[in-house]
C-alpha positions as CSV (number, residue, x, y, z in Angstrom):
1,X,-11.8,-8.7,-12.6
2,X,-11.4,-8.9,-16.4
3,X,-10.3,-5.2,-16.4
4,X,-7.4,-6.0,-14.0
5,X,-6.3,-8.9,-16.1
6,X,-6.3,-6.8,-19.3
7,X,-4.5,-3.8,-17.8
8,X,-1.9,-6.0,-16.2
9,X,-1.4,-7.8,-19.5
10,X,-0.9,-4.5,-21.2
11,X,1.5,-3.3,-18.5
12,X,3.6,-6.5,-18.9
13,X,3.7,-6.0,-22.7
14,X,4.7,-2.4,-22.4
15,X,7.4,-3.2,-19.9
16,X,8.9,-5.9,-22.2
17,X,8.7,-3.5,-25.2
18,X,10.5,-0.8,-23.2
19,X,13.2,-3.2,-22.1
20,X,13.7,-4.4,-25.7
21,X,14.0,-0.8,-26.9
22,X,16.4,0.1,-24.1
23,X,18.7,-2.7,-25.3
24,X,18.3,-1.9,-29.0
25,X,18.0,1.9,-28.8
26,X,15.3,4.0,-30.4
27,X,12.0,5.2,-29.1
28,X,11.4,4.5,-25.4
29,X,8.1,4.5,-23.5
30,X,7.9,7.6,-21.3
31,X,8.2,7.0,-17.6
32,X,4.9,8.8,-17.1
33,X,3.2,6.2,-19.3
34,X,4.6,3.4,-17.2
35,X,3.4,5.0,-14.0
36,X,0.0,5.8,-15.6
37,X,-0.5,2.1,-16.4
38,X,0.4,1.3,-12.8
39,X,-2.2,3.8,-11.5
40,X,-4.8,2.4,-13.8
41,X,-4.4,-1.0,-12.1
42,X,-1.5,-2.6,-13.9
43,X,1.0,-2.1,-11.0
44,X,1.3,-5.8,-10.0
45,X,2.0,-7.0,-13.5
46,X,4.4,-4.1,-14.2
47,X,6.3,-4.7,-10.9
48,X,6.8,-8.4,-11.4
49,X,7.8,-8.0,-15.0
50,X,10.3,-5.3,-14.1
51,X,11.8,-7.7,-11.5
52,X,11.8,-10.6,-13.9
53,X,13.5,-8.8,-16.8
54,X,15.5,-6.4,-14.6
55,X,14.1,-3.3,-16.1
56,X,14.2,0.0,-14.2
57,X,15.4,-1.9,-11.1
58,X,18.2,0.7,-10.5
59,X,15.7,3.5,-10.5
60,X,14.5,4.2,-6.9
61,X,11.6,6.1,-8.3
62,X,10.2,2.8,-9.7
63,X,11.4,0.3,-7.1
64,X,9.8,2.4,-4.3
65,X,7.0,4.1,-6.3
66,X,5.3,1.0,-7.8
67,X,5.2,-1.0,-4.5
68,X,3.6,2.2,-2.9
69,X,1.0,2.3,-5.6
70,X,0.3,-1.4,-5.0
71,X,-0.1,-0.8,-1.3
72,X,-2.4,2.2,-2.0
73,X,-4.5,0.2,-4.4
74,X,-4.9,-2.6,-1.8
75,X,-5.9,-0.1,0.9
76,X,-8.5,1.4,-1.4
77,X,-9.9,-2.0,-2.2
78,X,-10.1,-2.9,1.5
79,X,-11.9,0.4,2.3
80,X,-14.3,-0.1,-0.5
81,X,-15.0,-3.7,0.5
82,X,-15.2,-3.4,4.3
83,X,-16.0,0.2,5.2
84,X,-19.6,1.3,5.0
85,X,-19.3,4.9,4.0
86,X,-23.0,5.5,3.9
């Protein structure tokens, strides 16, 4: 649980940083980094912050991709919790 809090916090900070840089110009966070943070468990924080600050909301890749990652992560958690694979 602490891991998920930390990775979501990092995802929120990176999303805010990228939004700030998008407004001011300069170095931007690569999209691959944003998706990597989501895949590492920060998808919920990233998605809600993107919606809150309206960052990348015009990009279908993000508005479809991140919710799909969230659904996949929930499915994996349910399988791990409820399916006896052994």
